[in-house]
C-alpha positions as CSV (number, residue, x, y, z in Angstrom):
1,M,33.3,115.1,119.3
2,N,36.0,116.2,116.6
3,C,38.3,117.3,119.4
4,M,38.1,113.9,120.4
5,G,39.3,112.3,117.9
6,R,42.2,114.3,117.5
7,K,43.5,113.3,121.0
8,K,42.9,110.0,120.6
9,D,45.1,110.1,117.2
10,N,47.8,112.1,118.7
11,I,48.4,109.6,122.1
12,M,51.8,110.6,121.9
13,G,51.3,114.3,121.8
14,A,49.2,113.9,124.6
15,M,51.5,112.4,126.8
16,R,54.4,114.2,126.8
17,F,54.2,115.3,130.4
18,V,56.0,113.0,132.1
19,L,56.2,112.6,136.3
20,P,59.9,112.3,137.7
21,E,59.3,109.2,139.7
22,H,57.8,107.5,136.3
23,R,60.7,108.6,134.4
24,E,63.2,107.6,137.1
25,L,61.1,104.2,137.7
26,Y,61.4,103.9,133.4
27,N,65.1,104.3,133.7
28,R,66.0,101.8,136.5
29,I,64.0,98.8,134.5
30,K,65.8,99.7,131.4
31,A,69.0,99.5,133.3
32,E,67.7,96.3,134.7
33,E,67.4,94.7,131.4
34,R,71.0,95.6,130.3
35,R,72.6,94.3,133.5
36,Y,74.7,91.4,133.0
37,V,73.5,88.2,134.7
38,P,76.6,85.5,134.7
39,P,76.1,81.7,134.2
40,E,75.2,79.2,136.6
41,R,78.0,76.7,137.5
42,D,77.6,73.2,138.1
43,E,79.7,71.0,140.4
44,E,81.8,69.3,137.7
45,Q,82.7,73.4,136.6
46,L,83.1,74.7,140.5
47,A,85.7,71.6,141.0
48,A,87.7,72.3,137.9
49,L,88.1,75.7,138.5
50,S,89.0,75.5,142.5
51,G,91.7,73.0,141.1
52,R,93.3,75.4,139.0
53,I,93.1,77.7,142.0
54,W,95.2,75.5,144.4
55,E,97.3,74.6,142.2
56,A,98.1,78.4,141.1
57,R,98.2,79.2,145.1
58,Q,100.5,75.7,145.6
59,T,103.2,76.9,142.6
60,G,103.1,80.5,142.6
61,S,102.2,81.1,139.4
62,P,100.1,83.6,138.0
63,V,96.5,83.5,137.0
64,T,94.2,85.2,135.1
65,L,90.5,85.6,136.6
66,V,87.8,86.2,135.2
67,Y,84.7,86.9,137.5
68,Y,81.3,88.9,137.7
69,D,81.9,92.6,139.4
70,G,78.5,93.4,140.2
71,T,77.8,95.0,136.8
72,Q,80.0,93.0,134.2
73,A,82.6,90.3,133.6
74,S,86.2,91.4,134.3
75,R,89.2,90.6,133.9
76,L,92.3,90.5,136.3
77,T,95.7,88.4,136.4
78,G,98.0,88.7,139.3
79,T,98.8,85.8,142.3
80,V,96.8,83.9,144.5
81,A,97.8,85.1,147.5
82,H,95.5,83.4,150.5
83,I,92.4,81.2,150.1
84,D,90.1,81.6,152.8
85,Q,87.4,78.0,152.5
86,A,85.6,79.7,155.7
87,L,84.4,83.1,153.8
88,G,84.8,81.4,150.5
89,K,87.2,84.3,149.1
90,M,90.6,84.5,147.9
91,K,93.0,87.0,147.6
92,L,94.9,88.0,144.5
93,Q,97.6,90.0,144.6
94,T,98.2,92.0,141.4
95,E,101.3,94.3,140.8
96,G,99.7,97.6,142.1
97,Q,96.6,96.0,144.6
98,T,95.3,93.6,146.9
99,V,91.6,91.9,145.1
100,W,89.6,89.4,147.7
101,I,87.2,87.9,145.0
102,P,83.9,85.4,146.5
103,F,84.2,82.0,144.6
104,S,80.8,82.4,143.5
105,R,81.9,85.7,141.2
106,L,84.3,83.5,139.8
107,L,83.3,82.6,136.0
108,E,87.1,81.7,134.3
109,V,90.8,80.6,135.6
110,E,93.2,80.5,133.6
111,L,96.6,79.3,134.5
112,A,99.9,81.3,132.9
113,T,101.3,79.3,130.5
114,N,105.3,79.0,130.9
115,S,107.2,78.5,127.4
């Protein structure tokens, strides 16, 4: 009886052994909790983003895009090289690379200001 009381009092000591599957599941759950979830956009916000993209494409001026890259919000600056409405994505030409960005992942579009 005395032995049982000690095990109940030291529950953490009794649970030192953790199966690798349980540790992996625990780590996956914690990573999911830390995952960035992009905000949802309404029709008015999407129309404003679309207008800025079209303006940048027509004028050839550089834009700064904030987009969700799958894990976090990322920022990229360049010129809009192509807009593919059928596939719902745009091609952004930066200094060293060309990146396709889906419209659904856009968070913010900023036009470059000419001073």
